[in-house]
N, C-alpha and C positions, 0 to 999 in steps of 0.2 A: 888748102887755103884759097886757091884760085876759085874753086867751086863756091866757097863762102862769099867771095867778092861779087859773085853773080846772083846769089840767092836773094838778097834783100831787095835790089831793084826789081826783080821779077815779082816778088811777093807784093810789093806795094803798088804795082800796076801803074807806075808813073809813065807818062807818055814821052816826055822830053828828057834828054840826058842830063840837063841841068837840074831837073826835078828829082832825078834818081839819086844823085849824090847826097843831098841833105838827108834823105831817108836812110841811106846806107850808113852815113856817119852817125845818125841819131840812134840807130838800132844795132850797130856792129858789136858794141860791147855787151849789150843785153843778149844777143844771139850767142856770143862766145860764152858768156857767164851761165845762161840758163838752158841753152838749146844745143850745146855741142854734141851730145849723144845722137841727136836726130838730124844733124846737118847733112849727112849723106843720104837721107831718106826722101829728099825732094822738098820743093818749096812749100807744099801744103803742110808737110810735117813741121817745118820750121814756123810757119804761120800759126799752126795749132799750138805749138809750144809757147810762142809769144803770148797768145791769147790765154793759155793756161796760167801763165806767170804774170798776167796783166797787173796785178797789185804790186808786183816787185819791179816792174819796168821803170826805167828812168822817165822823167816827165817828157823829155824830147821824143823818145821812142813811142810812148803812149800817144802823144799828140800826132805823130806821123800815122800811126795806125788809125786813130780816130779820123784824121783828115782824109784817109783813103777808105773810109766806110767799114773799117774792121773793128 
């Protein structure tokens, strides 16, 4: 679980700690729901998984990805 808490902020390339938390909060549930099998395969695998499940993501997570050019 500790690794999971570090994945989303790294994926979203947010520069400030305050910017990282909203991205983590917005996508944490989606990562757990759709990407659990690849969570230990690195940030790129989780990002790819989120993109593959784009139509199923919550609006908040989709917005975070869009806002970060993904």
